C-alpha positions in Angstrom: 0.1 0.0 0.0 1.5 3.3 -0.8 1.1 6.3 1.1 0.9 10.0 -0.2 2.0 12.9 1.3 -1.6 14.1 1.9 -2.5 10.9 3.5 0.1 11.6 6.4 -1.7 14.9 7.6 -4.8 13.1 8.1 -4.4 12.0 11.7 -3.2 15.7 12.1 -6.4 16.9 10.7 -8.6 14.3 12.4 -6.9 15.7 15.9 -7.4 19.1 15.3 -11.2 18.4 14.5 -11.7 16.6 17.7 -10.0 19.3 19.6 -12.1 21.8 18.2 -15.5 19.5 18.8 -14.3 19.0 22.2 -13.6 23.1 22.8 -16.7 23.9 21.5 -18.7 21.1 23.4 -17.2 22.4 26.6 -18.0 26.1 25.6 -21.6 25.0 25.1 -22.1 22.9 28.1 -21.0 25.5 30.4 -23.7 28.0 28.7 -26.2 25.2 28.9 -25.5 23.8 32.2 -24.1 26.5 34.1 -25.8 28.5 36.9 -27.1 31.7 36.1 -26.0 34.2 38.6 -27.2 37.6 39.3 -24.5 40.0 38.8 -23.6 42.9 40.9 -20.9 45.6 41.3 -19.3 43.9 44.3 -19.1 40.6 42.5 -17.6 42.3 39.3 -14.7 44.0 41.2 -11.2 42.4 41.0 -10.3 40.3 44.0 -6.8 40.8 45.0 -5.9 38.7 48.1 -8.6 40.3 50.1 -7.2 43.7 49.4 -9.6 46.4 48.0 -8.5 47.3 44.5 -7.4 50.9 44.9 -5.6 52.9 42.1 -4.2 51.8 38.9 -3.9 48.1 38.0 -0.6 48.2 36.1 2.1 50.4 36.5 4.1 51.8 33.6 7.4 50.5 32.9 10.3 52.6 31.4 11.5 52.3 27.9 14.9 51.2 29.2 13.2 48.1 30.5 12.1 47.1 26.9 15.5 48.1 25.5 17.2 45.9 27.9 14.7 43.3 26.9 15.6 43.4 23.3 19.3 43.7 23.9 19.0 40.3 25.9 17.1 38.6 23.1 19.7 40.1 20.5 22.8 38.4 22.5 20.8 35.3 23.4 20.3 34.8 19.7 23.9 35.4 18.9 24.6 32.3 21.1 22.2 30.2 19.4 24.1 30.9 16.2 27.4 30.3 17.9 26.5 26.7 18.8 26.0 25.2 15.3 29.1 27.2 14.3 31.3 25.4 16.7 29.8 22.2 16.3 30.8 22.2 12.4 34.0 24.1 12.8 36.7 21.2 12.7 35.0 19.8 9.9 34.4 22.8 7.7 38.1 23.9 8.6 39.3 21.0 6.3 37.2 22.3 3.2 36.5 25.8 3.7 38.8 27.2 6.6 38.5 30.9 5.1 34.7 30.9 4.6 33.7 29.5 8.0 36.2 31.7 9.8 35.3 35.0 7.7 31.6 34.3 8.1 32.0 34.2 11.8 34.2 37.2 12.3 31.8 39.2 10.1 29.0 38.0 12.4 30.8 38.9 15.6 31.9 42.3 14.0 28.2 43.4 13.2 27.2 42.3 16.8 29.9 44.3 18.3 29.1 47.3 16.5 25.8 46.8 17.9 27.0 46.7 21.2 29.3 49.5 20.9 26.2 51.5 19.8 24.2 50.2 23.0 27.0 51.4 25.2 27.0 54.6 23.4 23.4 55.2 23.9 23.7 54.2 27.7 21.5 51.3 27.2 23.0 49.4 30.0 22.7 52.1 32.5 20.1 51.0 35.2 19.9 53.9 37.1 18.6 56.6 34.6 
């Protein structure tokens, strides 16, 4: 019996259909079988460990926080690119030594320019 590529996706489609039916069934069941409660202002207020909700719910964060988060992601992705390079480095040295070393130097150079830009813009200063 020969299988085509489309028939390999049939179990995934069946699983998706079953998941949608179960989700819809649960939502419909909760609407039909759930108790109807009378709502008032006291029940609709947010409950925070017995404390009355006073003031703004969330505080605003500085732009520095998001800048540091983006820099963390940048340097984290850099490490992800370094691992495969380190794994194939010894094998690639035999055939394309200049290519693999030059590509990594250019990658690290561009990353270093970005690091210098972040230092110049004082992105790593936490006290400001």
